FIROLUM-441760 format. One line per 2 residues: their letters; for each residue x, y, z of N, C-alpha, C. Coordinates in steps of 0.05 Angstrom, whole numbers, always signed. Layout:
N
A> X Y Z X Y Z X Y Z | ...
REM end
This chain:
423
MD> +17 -24 +0 +0 +0 +0 +18 +25 +0 | +13 +43 -19 +28 +69 -19 +10 +90 -7
YA> +20 +115 -6 +5 +136 +7 -22 +141 -7 | -22 +142 -33 -47 +147 -48 -68 +125 -42
QA> -59 +100 -41 -77 +78 -34 -87 +80 -6 | -69 +89 +12 -78 +93 +40 -100 +113 +42
ME> -98 +135 +27 -118 +156 +27 -144 +146 +14 | -142 +130 -6 -166 +118 -18 -180 +100 +1
YI> -165 +85 +17 -177 +66 +36 -192 +81 +58 | -179 +101 +70 -192 +115 +92 -215 +133 +83
DR> -213 +143 +58 -234 +160 +48 -260 +145 +43 | -258 +119 +41 -282 +102 +38 -297 +98 +64
ED> -283 +104 +86 -295 +97 +112 -314 +119 +122 | -330 +111 +141 -349 +129 +154 -335 +153 +167
KR> -342 +177 +159 -328 +201 +170 -342 +212 +195 | -363 +199 +204 -377 +210 +227 -360 +210 +252
GH> -346 +187 +258 -327 +186 +279 -338 +187 +307 | -365 +188 +310 -377 +189 +337 -401 +170 +337
RG> -397 +147 +350 -417 +127 +349 -429 +121 +376 | -424 +137 +395 -436 +133 +421 -424 +111 +437
GL> -398 +106 +435 -385 +86 +450 -357 +81 +441 | -342 +65 +456 -314 +59 +450 -310 +30 +441
QS> -332 +16 +435 -329 -12 +429 -313 -17 +404 | -317 -1 +383 -304 -5 +358 -274 +1 +360
IE> -267 +23 +372 -238 +30 +375 -224 +10 +394 | -239 +0 +414 -227 -20 +432 -220 -46 +416
KL> -239 -55 +399 -234 -79 +383 -210 -74 +364 | -209 -51 +352 -188 -45 +333 -160 -44 +347
LN> -159 -30 +369 -133 -28 +383 -125 -55 +396 | -144 -71 +404 -138 -97 +414 -126 -114 +392
AL> -136 -113 +368 -125 -128 +346 -97 -118 +339 | -91 -93 +346 -64 -82 +340 -45 -85 +364
GH> -54 -98 +385 -36 -102 +408 -36 -79 +428 | -56 -63 +428 -59 -40 +446 -34 -22 +447
PE> -27 -10 +425 -3 +8 +425 -6 +31 +445 | -30 +40 +450 -34 +63 +468 -25 +58 +496
DA> -23 +33 +504 -16 +26 +532 +14 +33 +538 | +29 +37 +517 +58 +43 +521 +63 +73 +522
LR> +42 +89 +521 +45 +118 +519 +33 +133 +543 | +43 +158 +546 +33 +176 +567 +19 +200 +553
FI> -3 +209 +564 -20 +228 +549 -26 +253 +565 | -27 +275 +550 -39 +300 +559 -63 +303 +541
HI> -87 +300 +554 -112 +298 +539 -127 +325 +541 | -134 +336 +518 -146 +363 +517 -174 +362 +505
TG> -193 +374 +519 -220 +376 +509 -230 +405 +514 | -254 +411 +504 -265 +438 +506 -281 +444 +481
TN> -290 +468 +479 -305 +476 +455 -287 +492 +436 | -272 +511 +446 -255 +527 +430 -227 +528 +442
GK> -207 +531 +425 -180 +533 +434 -165 +508 +439 | -177 +484 +433 -164 +459 +438 -138 +457 +421
GS> -140 +462 +395 -117 +459 +378 -94 +478 +385 | -101 +503 +390 -80 +523 +397 -67 +516 +424
TA> -84 +508 +443 -73 +501 +469 -55 +476 +467 | -63 +457 +450 -47 +433 +446 -20 +441 +433
AF> -21 +460 +413 +3 +468 +400 +22 +483 +419 | +11 +500 +436 +28 +514 +456 +41 +494 +475
TS> +25 +475 +484 +35 +455 +503 +57 +438 +491 | +52 +429 +467 +72 +412 +453 +97 +427 +448
SM> +95 +452 +439 +119 +468 +433 +136 +473 +458 | +123 +479 +481 +139 +483 +505 +153 +458 +514
LQ> +139 +435 +513 +151 +410 +520 +175 +403 +502 | +171 +408 +476 +193 +404 +457 +218 +420 +464
EG> +213 +446 +470 +235 +463 +478 +248 +454 +504 | +233 +439 +520 +244 +428 +545 +260 +403 +541
GY> +262 +394 +516 +279 +370 +510 +263 +345 +508 | +237 +346 +509 +220 +322 +507 +215 +315 +478
QV> +211 +289 +473 +201 +280 +447 +171 +280 +449 | +157 +296 +433 +129 +301 +437 +112 +294 +413
GL> +93 +276 +416 +74 +270 +395 +50 +289 +398 | +40 +299 +376 +17 +317 +376 -4 +306 +358
FT> -28 +300 +369 -50 +289 +353 -73 +309 +353 | -80 +319 +329 -101 +339 +326 -119 +332 +302
SP> -141 +346 +300 -159 +343 +277 -177 +368 +276 | -188 +374 +251 -181 +361 +226 -154 +372 +215
HI> -146 +362 +193 -121 +373 +181 -129 +395 +161 | -109 +411 +155 -113 +434 +137 -105 +427 +108
LS> -81 +418 +104 -71 +411 +77 -69 +381 +72 | -58 +366 +91 -54 +338 +87 -60 +322 +112
FQ> -68 +297 +108 -75 +278 +129 -51 +275 +148 | -27 +278 +138 -3 +274 +155 -1 +294 +178
ER> -14 +317 +175 -13 +338 +196 -26 +329 +222 | -43 +309 +221 -57 +300 +245 -38 +287 +265
FR> -15 +279 +256 +5 +265 +273 +32 +279 +270 | +40 +293 +291 +66 +307 +290 +84 +298 +313
IN> +109 +297 +307 +129 +292 +328 +149 +315 +327 | +150 +330 +350 +166 +354 +351 +162 +372 +327
GL> +137 +375 +320 +128 +394 +300 +128 +383 +271 | +139 +360 +267 +141 +349 +239 +119 +329 +234
PM> +104 +333 +212 +83 +314 +205 +93 +286 +199 | +76 +266 +202 +83 +239 +196 +91 +236 +166
PE> +113 +223 +160 +120 +219 +132 +99 +202 +117 | +97 +206 +91 +77 +192 +75 +81 +161 +77
EA> +106 +152 +76 +111 +123 +77 +102 +111 +103 | +104 +127 +125 +95 +117 +151 +64 +115 +151
VA> +51 +135 +140 +22 +134 +138 +13 +109 +123 | +26 +104 +101 +19 +80 +85 +23 +54 +101
NY> +46 +53 +115 +52 +29 +131 +32 +24 +152 | +25 +45 +167 +6 +41 +189 -23 +37 +179
ME> -30 +49 +157 -56 +45 +145 -59 +15 +137 | -37 +4 +126 -37 -24 +119 -41 -42 +143
QV> -27 -35 +165 -30 -50 +190 -59 -49 +200 | -71 -26 +199 -99 -23 +208 -117 -39 +190
KA> -114 -37 +165 -131 -52 +146 -129 -82 +151 | -105 -92 +156 -101 -120 +162 -115 -128 +188
AV> -113 -111 +208 -126 -116 +234 -156 -117 +231 | -167 -99 +215 -196 -98 +210 -205 -124 +197
ER> -190 -134 +178 -197 -158 +164 -195 -183 +181 | -180 -182 +203 -177 -205 +221 -200 -208 +241
VP> -215 -186 +245 -236 -186 +266 -264 -185 +253 | -279 -207 +256 -305 -209 +243 -324 -185 +249
EL> -324 -176 +274 -341 -153 +282 -333 -128 +267 | -307 -124 +262 -298 -100 +247 -303 -103 +217
VQ> -303 -127 +207 -311 -131 +179 -340 -124 +175 | -357 -132 +194 -386 -127 +192 -392 -97 +196
RP> -377 -85 +214 -382 -56 +220 -355 -43 +222 | -344 -35 +199 -317 -23 +198 -314 +1 +215
PS> -290 +5 +226 -285 +29 +242 -288 +55 +225 | -294 +76 +239 -298 +102 +225 -271 +114 +217
YF> -272 +135 +201 -249 +150 +192 -233 +159 +217 | -247 +170 +236 -232 +180 +260 -221 +158 +277
EI> -235 +136 +279 -225 +113 +295 -199 +102 +282 | -199 +100 +256 -175 +92 +241 -152 +112 +246
TV> -159 +137 +246 -139 +158 +251 -126 +155 +279 | -143 +151 +299 -133 +147 +326 -114 +123 +327
AI> -122 +101 +315 -105 +76 +315 -78 +81 +302 | -78 +95 +279 -53 +102 +266 -35 +118 +284
GM> -46 +138 +297 -31 +155 +315 -18 +139 +337 | -33 +121 +349 -23 +105 +371 +1 +88 +362
LY> -2 +75 +339 +20 +59 +328 +45 +75 +324 | +41 +98 +311 +64 +116 +304 +78 +126 +329
FR> +63 +137 +348 +75 +148 +371 +89 +127 +388 | +77 +103 +389 +90 +81 +404 +117 +73 +391
DM> +116 +70 +365 +140 +61 +351 +163 +82 +352 | +155 +108 +354 +175 +129 +356 +182 +135 +384
AV> +170 +121 +403 +177 +123 +432 +177 +151 +442 | +155 +166 +437 +153 +193 +446 +150 +193 +477
DY> +158 +215 +489 +156 +219 +518 +127 +225 +526 | +114 +242 +511 +86 +249 +516 +71 +250 +489
VV> +45 +244 +491 +27 +250 +468 +8 +271 +478 | +8 +294 +464 -12 +315 +469 -36 +308 +451
LE> -58 +300 +463 -80 +287 +449 -105 +304 +449 | -112 +315 +426 -136 +331 +424 -161 +314 +419
VG> -181 +317 +435 -206 +303 +431 -218 +310 +404 | -232 +291 +392 -245 +297 +367 -271 +312 +372
IG> -291 +298 +384 -316 +311 +391 -324 +300 +419 | -330 +319 +437 -339 +311 +463 -317 +303 +482
GA> -319 +278 +492 -299 +269 +512 -303 +239 +518 | -322 +233 +535 -325 +206 +546 -328 +186 +523
ND> -343 +191 +503 -349 +173 +481 -332 +178 +456 | -313 +196 +458 -295 +202 +436 -275 +179 +434
PT> -268 +171 +410 -248 +149 +407 -221 +154 +421 | -214 +180 +424 -188 +185 +438 -190 +177 +468
NI> -214 +174 +478 -217 +168 +507 -211 +138 +513 | -203 +123 +494 -195 +96 +498 -169 +94 +514
VK> -154 +116 +515 -127 +116 +528 -131 +114 +558 | -111 +101 +571 -112 +96 +600 -92 +113 +615
NT> -68 +118 +603 -46 +130 +618 -47 +161 +615 | -69 +173 +623 -71 +202 +622 -59 +214 +646
EL> -39 +232 +642 -25 +245 +664 -36 +273 +669 | -48 +285 +648 -59 +312 +651 -83 +315 +633
CI> -105 +326 +644 -128 +334 +628 -129 +364 +628 | -133 +376 +604 -136 +405 +601 -164 +410 +590
FT> -179 +428 +604 -205 +435 +594 -204 +465 +585 | -206 +469 +559 -208 +496 +548 -237 +506 +552
PI> -244 +531 +546 -271 +540 +550 -292 +522 +537 | -314 +516 +551 -335 +498 +542 -360 +514 +538
SY> -372 +511 +514 -398 +524 +508 -412 +505 +489 | -430 +516 +473 -446 +499 +455 -432 +495 +429
DH> -430 +470 +421 -419 +462 +395 -427 +433 +389 | -428 +425 +364 -436 +398 +356 -462 +390 +370
VD> -481 +409 +370 -506 +404 +385 -522 +381 +374 | -517 +374 +349 -531 +351 +337 -521 +325 +350
RL> -497 +325 +361 -486 +300 +372 -484 +301 +403 | -479 +325 +414 -475 +328 +442 -499 +339 +456
GR> -519 +349 +441 -543 +360 +453 -541 +390 +458 | -564 +402 +464 -565 +431 +468 -565 +438 +498
DL> -561 +418 +515 -561 +423 +544 -532 +425 +553 | -524 +449 +564 -496 +454 +571 -486 +435 +592
EG> -504 +427 +611 -496 +408 +631 -488 +381 +619 | -504 +372 +599 -498 +347 +586 -473 +348 +570
IA> -468 +371 +557 -443 +374 +542 -419 +373 +561 | -421 +387 +583 -399 +386 +603 -395 +358 +615
EE> -417 +344 +619 -415 +317 +629 -400 +299 +610 | -406 +301 +584 -392 +286 +564 -362 +293 +563
KA> -356 +318 +564 -328 +326 +562 -312 +319 +587 | -325 +320 +610 -311 +314 +635 -304 +284 +637
GI> -315 +268 +619 -310 +239 +619 -282 +231 +612 | -265 +250 +605 -237 +243 +599 -220 +241 +624
IK> -230 +250 +647 -214 +249 +671 -210 +221 +680 | -185 +214 +687 -177 +187 +696 -165 +189 +724
PG> -168 +167 +740 -155 +167 +766 -125 +172 +763 | -114 +189 +780 -85 +194 +781 -76 +216 +763
CA> -94 +228 +747 -85 +249 +729 -88 +277 +742 | -73 +296 +732 -76 +324 +740 -98 +336 +722
VA> -112 +356 +733 -135 +368 +718 -132 +399 +719 | -130 +411 +695 -128 +440 +693 -153 +450 +677
VY> -167 +469 +689 -193 +477 +677 -193 +507 +673 | -201 +515 +649 -207 +544 +643 -236 +548 +653
PS> -241 +569 +670 -268 +573 +680 -288 +579 +659 | -310 +565 +659 -332 +569 +640 -357 +575 +656
DP> -380 +568 +645 -405 +571 +660 -403 +554 +686 | -415 +564 +708 -413 +549 +734 -422 +520 +732
IV> -442 +515 +716 -452 +487 +714 -431 +470 +701 | -415 +481 +683 -393 +466 +670 -372 +459 +690
CQ> -364 +479 +706 -343 +474 +726 -353 +454 +747 | -379 +455 +753 -390 +437 +773 -388 +408 +763
RI> -395 +403 +737 -395 +376 +727 -366 +365 +725 | -348 +383 +718 -319 +374 +717 -310 +367 +745
AV> -317 +384 +764 -309 +379 +792 -320 +353 +803 | -345 +346 +795 -357 +321 +804 -341 +297 +793
HA> -333 +299 +767 -318 +277 +755 -290 +275 +768 | -278 +298 +774 -252 +297 +787 -254 +284 +815
QR> -275 +291 +829 -279 +279 +856 -283 +249 +854 | -299 +240 +834 -303 +211 +831 -277 +197 +825
AG> -260 +210 +809 -234 +198 +802 -213 +200 +824 | -220 +215 +845 -201 +219 +867 -178 +237 +860
VE> -183 +256 +843 -161 +275 +835 -169 +303 +841 | -149 +320 +844 -154 +349 +849 -157 +364 +823
LA> -174 +384 +825 -180 +401 +802 -166 +428 +807 | -152 +438 +787 -139 +465 +789 -152 +483 +769
EF> -163 +505 +778 -177 +524 +760 -159 +547 +753 | -156 +552 +728 -140 +573 +717 -152 +600 +724
DP> -136 +620 +730 -145 +647 +737 -138 +666 +714 | -158 +673 +698 -152 +692 +676 -142 +719 +685
DA> -148 +726 +710 -139 +752 +721 -109 +753 +726 | -96 +730 +724 -67 +729 +728 -52 +739 +703
IK> -67 +746 +682 -56 +755 +657 -59 +785 +655 | -37 +799 +646 -38 +827 +639 -28 +830 +611
IS> -45 +838 +593 -37 +841 +565 -26 +869 +560 | -2 +869 +549 +11 +895 +544 +8 +903 +515
YS> +4 +884 +497 +0 +890 +469 -14 +867 +455 | -32 +873 +437 -45 +853 +420 -53 +866 +394
GE> -44 +854 +372 -50 +865 +345 -46 +845 +323 | -41 +854 +299 -39 +837 +276 -15 +819 +276
EG> +5 +826 +292 +30 +810 +292 +32 +791 +317 | +11 +791 +333 +11 +774 +356 +6 +789 +382
SE> +16 +779 +404 +11 +792 +430 +34 +790 +449 | +36 +809 +467 +55 +807 +490 +38 +809 +515
FV> +46 +793 +535 +31 +792 +560 +49 +784 +583 | +39 +790 +607 +53 +782 +632 +35 +762 +646
YN> +47 +740 +653 +32 +719 +668 +49 +712 +693 | +37 +715 +716 +50 +710 +742 +78 +723 +743
GS> +79 +748 +734 +103 +764 +737 +124 +761 +715 | +119 +742 +696 +138 +738 +674 +126 +747 +647
SY> +143 +758 +630 +134 +768 +604 +137 +747 +582 | +117 +746 +565 +117 +726 +543 +107 +740 +518
RI> +115 +728 +495 +105 +738 +469 +96 +715 +452 | +74 +718 +438 +65 +698 +419 +59 +711 +392
TL> +61 +695 +371 +55 +705 +344 +27 +698 +335 | +14 +680 +349 -14 +674 +342 -31 +699 +348
VG> -49 +705 +330 -63 +731 +331 -89 +728 +347 | -94 +748 +364 -119 +749 +379 -116 +748 +409
VH> -132 +763 +423 -130 +763 +453 -135 +735 +463 | -154 +720 +451 -160 +693 +460 -136 +675 +460
QV> -117 +680 +441 -94 +663 +441 -75 +668 +464 | -76 +692 +476 -61 +698 +500 -71 +679 +522
YN> -98 +676 +524 -109 +659 +545 -104 +630 +540 | -103 +622 +515 -96 +594 +508 -67 +589 +516
AA> -49 +608 +510 -21 +605 +517 -17 +603 +547 | -30 +621 +562 -28 +621 +591 -40 +596 +603
LA> -62 +586 +592 -74 +561 +601 -54 +538 +598 | -40 +537 +575 -19 +516 +571 +3 +519 +592
LF> +12 +543 +598 +32 +548 +619 +22 +537 +646 | -2 +545 +653 -14 +537 +678 -17 +506 +680
AL> -26 +494 +658 -30 +465 +658 -4 +449 +663 | +18 +459 +650 +43 +445 +655 +53 +449 +683
EV> +46 +472 +695 +53 +476 +724 +37 +456 +741 | +11 +453 +734 -6 +434 +749 +5 +406 +747
LG> +16 +399 +724 +28 +372 +719 +53 +369 +736 | +65 +391 +745 +90 +390 +759 +114 +392 +741
MD> +109 +402 +717 +131 +405 +697 +144 +432 +702 | +168 +432 +714 +182 +456 +722 +200 +465 +699
LP> +188 +476 +678 +204 +486 +655 +216 +513 +662 | +242 +517 +657 +254 +543 +661 +239 +565 +644
YE> +239 +589 +655 +225 +611 +641 +233 +613 +612 | +259 +612 +606 +270 +616 +579 +259 +594 +561
VA> +256 +570 +571 +247 +547 +555 +217 +551 +548 | +201 +558 +568 +172 +563 +563 +168 +586 +544
AR> +183 +608 +548 +181 +631 +531 +187 +625 +502 | +209 +609 +497 +216 +601 +470 +194 +584 +458
GL> +184 +565 +474 +163 +548 +464 +138 +563 +455 | +131 +583 +470 +107 +599 +463 +111 +615 +438
IK> +134 +629 +436 +139 +646 +413 +143 +630 +387 | +151 +605 +389 +155 +588 +366 +130 +575 +357
TT> +109 +576 +373 +84 +562 +366 +70 +574 +342 | +64 +557 +323 +48 +565 +300 +24 +547 +298
WV> +2 +557 +286 -22 +540 +284 -39 +551 +261 | -36 +538 +238 -50 +547 +213 -80 +545 +216
GR> -94 +566 +208 -123 +565 +208 -135 +581 +231 | -119 +591 +249 -129 +607 +271 -118 +635 +267
MT> -134 +651 +254 -127 +679 +246 -98 +679 +234 | -96 +664 +213 -70 +661 +199 -69 +681 +176
RL> -47 +696 +174 -44 +715 +152 -32 +701 +128 | -45 +707 +105 -35 +696 +79 -21 +718 +63
MR> -32 +742 +64 -21 +765 +48 -21 +790 +65 | -6 +810 +56 -4 +836 +70 -17 +859 +55
HP> -17 +858 +28 -28 +881 +12 -45 +870 -11 | -71 +865 -7 -86 +870 +17 -80 +850 +39
SF> -87 +857 +64 -86 +838 +86 -106 +816 +81 | -97 +791 +83 -114 +768 +77 -110 +748 +100
FI> -131 +743 +115 -130 +725 +137 -150 +703 +134 | -144 +679 +146 -163 +658 +147 -167 +650 +177
DG> -191 +643 +184 -196 +636 +212 -218 +615 +213 | -213 +594 +228 -232 +571 +229 -255 +574 +249
AH> -262 +598 +257 -284 +601 +276 -309 +587 +265 | -321 +569 +281 -344 +554 +271 -366 +550 +291
NE> -366 +566 +312 -388 +567 +331 -389 +594 +344 | -409 +598 +361 -414 +625 +371 -391 +636 +387
HG> -379 +619 +404 -356 +627 +420 -333 +635 +402 | -328 +620 +381 -306 +626 +363 -310 +652 +347
IQ> -335 +656 +339 -342 +681 +325 -338 +705 +343 | -346 +703 +368 -342 +725 +387 -312 +732 +390
AL> -296 +711 +392 -267 +715 +394 -256 +729 +369 | -267 +721 +346 -259 +733 +321 -267 +762 +320
LQ> -291 +769 +329 -300 +797 +329 -282 +813 +347 | -274 +802 +369 -255 +817 +387 -228 +821 +374
TL> -219 +801 +359 -193 +804 +345 -195 +825 +323 | -216 +825 +308 -219 +845 +287 -219 +874 +297
SL> -227 +877 +322 -227 +905 +334 -199 +915 +337 | -179 +898 +335 -151 +906 +338 -139 +914 +311
FR> -153 +908 +289 -142 +912 +262 -149 +940 +252 | -132 +950 +233 -138 +975 +219 -138 +969 +189
YE> -161 +976 +177 -164 +971 +148 -185 +990 +137 | -186 +992 +111 -207 +1010 +99 -233 +995 +95
RL> -232 +972 +82 -257 +957 +77 -252 +928 +85 | -274 +915 +94 -273 +887 +101 -288 +871 +80
IL> -273 +853 +66 -285 +834 +47 -286 +807 +61 | -311 +799 +67 -315 +775 +83 -324 +751 +66
GI> -309 +729 +68 -317 +704 +55 -327 +684 +75 | -350 +673 +70 -363 +654 +89 -370 +628 +75
GT> -364 +606 +90 -372 +579 +82 -373 +563 +107 | -394 +546 +110 -396 +532 +136 -412 +506 +132
MK> -414 +491 +154 -428 +466 +155 -457 +470 +164 | -474 +452 +155 -502 +454 +162 -508 +449 +192
DK> -490 +435 +206 -494 +428 +234 -483 +448 +253 | -475 +472 +243 -462 +492 +260 -483 +513 +268
DI> -486 +516 +294 -505 +536 +305 -491 +562 +310 | -485 +576 +288 -468 +600 +291 -481 +625 +278
LP> -506 +623 +271 -518 +645 +256 -519 +672 +272 | -525 +672 +298 -524 +698 +312 -498 +713 +309
GF> -476 +699 +313 -449 +711 +311 -443 +720 +283 | -452 +704 +263 -449 +711 +235 -461 +738 +229
QE> -485 +743 +240 -499 +768 +235 -482 +792 +244 | -470 +789 +267 -452 +811 +277 -429 +815 +258
LI> -417 +794 +249 -394 +795 +232 -402 +807 +205 | -425 +800 +195 -434 +810 +169 -439 +840 +170
KM> -449 +850 +193 -453 +878 +196 -427 +895 +193 | -405 +882 +200 -379 +896 +199 -368 +897 +170
AD> -378 +878 +153 -366 +875 +127 -377 +895 +107 | -359 +904 +89 -368 +921 +67 -377 +904 +43
QV> -368 +880 +41 -377 +862 +20 -375 +833 +30 | -396 +817 +25 -396 +789 +34 -396 +771 +10
IV> -379 +751 +11 -379 +730 -10 -386 +704 +4 | -406 +691 -6 -415 +665 +5 -407 +643 -14
TS> -395 +622 -4 -386 +600 -21 -392 +573 -7 | -388 +552 -21 -394 +525 -11 -368 +509 -10
ID> -364 +495 +13 -341 +478 +17 -346 +452 +3 | -325 +439 -7 -327 +413 -20 -330 +391 +0
YE> -353 +390 +13 -358 +370 +34 -388 +366 +36 | -395 +341 +40 -424 +333 +38 -441 +347 +59
RA> -430 +354 +83 -445 +367 +104 -446 +397 +101 | -433 +408 +80 -431 +437 +78 -456 +449 +66
YK> -461 +474 +74 -482 +490 +61 -475 +496 +32 | -494 +494 +14 -491 +505 -12 -496 +535 -10
EE> -483 +550 -28 -483 +579 -25 -511 +590 -25 | -529 +579 -42 -556 +591 -43 -571 +585 -17
DL> -566 +562 -4 -580 +556 +21 -569 +573 +44 | -543 +578 +43 -531 +595 +64 -540 +624 +61
LK> -543 +633 +37 -554 +660 +32 -581 +663 +45 | -598 +643 +41 -625 +644 +52 -625 +643 +82
SL> -608 +625 +93 -607 +622 +122 -597 +647 +136 | -579 +661 +123 -568 +686 +134 -585 +710 +128
GL> -605 +707 +110 -621 +730 +102 -606 +751 +87 | -587 +742 +71 -570 +761 +55 -582 +765 +28
FD> -583 +790 +19 -593 +797 -7 -573 +810 -25 | -552 +822 -13 -532 +836 -29 -505 +822 -28
AI> -504 +798 -17 -479 +783 -17 -474 +771 -45 | -449 +763 -50 -442 +751 -76 -439 +721 -73
PV> -456 +705 -85 -453 +676 -84 -432 +667 -105 | -413 +651 -96 -392 +641 -114 -389 +611 -110
TG> -392 +596 -131 -389 +567 -129 -359 +560 -131 | -349 +547 -111 -321 +539 -111 -304 +558 -94
VG> -289 +547 -75 -273 +564 -57 -252 +579 -72 | -239 +567 -91 -218 +580 -107 -229 +605 -121
RA> -252 +602 -133 -264 +625 -147 -272 +646 -128 | -281 +638 -104 -288 +658 -83 -263 +674 -75
VD> -240 +661 -72 -216 +675 -65 -208 +695 -87 | -210 +686 -112 -204 +703 -135 -222 +728 -135
RA> -248 +723 -129 -267 +745 -129 -260 +765 -107 | -253 +755 -84 -246 +773 -61 -221 +790 -69
LE> -202 +778 -81 -178 +792 -89 -184 +813 -110 | -203 +808 -128 -212 +828 -148 -224 +852 -135
LA> -239 +847 -113 -254 +868 -100 -237 +885 -81 | -215 +874 -71 -200 +886 -49 -179 +906 -59
GP> -177 +928 -45 -155 +947 -50 -132 +940 -32 | -109 +953 -35 -85 +947 -20 -87 +951 +10
KD> -106 +969 +19 -109 +974 +47 -133 +960 +59 | -146 +943 +43 -169 +928 +53 -161 +903 +67
LI> -181 +891 +81 -177 +866 +95 -195 +845 +83 | -184 +822 +75 -200 +799 +66 -199 +779 +89
LF> -222 +768 +96 -224 +748 +117 -243 +726 +107 | -233 +701 +107 -249 +678 +101 -252 +662 +127
TG> -277 +655 +135 -282 +642 +160 -308 +626 +159 | -313 +610 +180 -337 +595 +183 -333 +565 +186
SL> -309 +555 +180 -304 +527 +182 -274 +522 +178 | -263 +502 +192 -236 +494 +187 -233 +480 +160
YL> -255 +469 +150 -254 +457 +124 -251 +479 +102 | -266 +501 +106 -263 +524 +88 -234 +534 +89
VG> -224 +538 +113 -197 +547 +117 -177 +530 +102 | -181 +503 +104 -163 +485 +90 -163 +488 +60
EV> -187 +492 +49 -189 +496 +20 -177 +523 +11 | -182 +544 +27 -170 +570 +20 -140 +568 +22
FA> -130 +556 +43 -101 +554 +47 -88 +538 +24 | -100 +516 +17 -90 +499 -5 -89 +514 -31
YA> -111 +529 -37 -112 +545 -61 -90 +567 -61 | -86 +579 -38 -66 +601 -36 -38 +589 -40
VE> -33 +566 -30 -7 +553 -33 -2 +546 -63 | -22 +533 -75 -20 +524 -103 -16 +547 -122
NG> -27 +570 -115 -27 +593 -134 -7 +615 -125 | +10 +609 -107 +30 +629 -99 +20 +654 -87
LI> -2 +652 -71 -14 +676 -60 -4 +683 -33 | +13 +667 -21 +23 +672 +6 +48 +689 +5
D> +48 +712 +19 +71 +730 +20 +94 +716 +35
REM end
């Protein structure tokens, strides 16, 4: 099996990845010899900021001399990005090798032949095999959806759980009840692990605290007031946390809090990284798709905000920018409950372009126009054409922003790379 064949194999599988239990991933990992049992995990869940917090955490550990595996989803350009060791994506030949091992394991187990594992379950299995074989010191493991019933929760050796802000997302799968969402996410807590929590709604903190108590572990709540921001703008932010100064290049005030949460969480774990090491780790952190700049004249950014909390963070970030006109590109999934925030964002825009992502769950542009109640927006079929149209409309001092989904961000970024649009 080569890389192209590996991608053909996994693309045929169920992409839902959330089946209400861990039975399938348990059977698959059992057939593979439970590679996850040889690993130590930092498990991260929440609604927003999981990927950025994971990236900050991984980067600081790497600077501290650790061999760090990073598992995240979805990918932006290539499947390989889901599995990184010290910042480097898994090589194509390794993907092909592990995909072949997974395929062989599936074919050995009658229950898996009858009900094949999902796309995400296969992804989890590949990551566990790779990180075990590369003997990483830690795996920074981002939950896919939820927590307790997410395939990543099959792991046992969790040393640290990090909870980023929790609000409403994936309501079709997790429900519209905040207590139920928190209950599902709190299910990643294991006996013996450290727990670091970003304060959210009181009911959220209460459910996490109950799970921590059941597991016999202490919960440490992050204090946002411990942060003093000295600068935040288009080039990143500078801030003071517990008396020490740090700088990050990720854009947006919310990224300051993600960075500080990662600092706090490693302290809770008992990881005594020297200040210089942590500072280098933070400033070196990059994370494509979270207010990522592609061009400067005009300014062209992409951001994967895909729920109300993410849109509000994006609105706050835009207040830091200076531009003449805002050209807004929107594309999103049908299962995203983000329309209120979209309306605020649309009011700021001088021109709106609506497009459709090449994905079965995505809104078609005409349906999104109706849902948003837009009458003067420009519908454009195809993300590449939408990017070209935005560039035609924008002057050198204008701001182009494409947002609404990480899948949209991935298509825009790929098109920009292929066509030499990145400064």
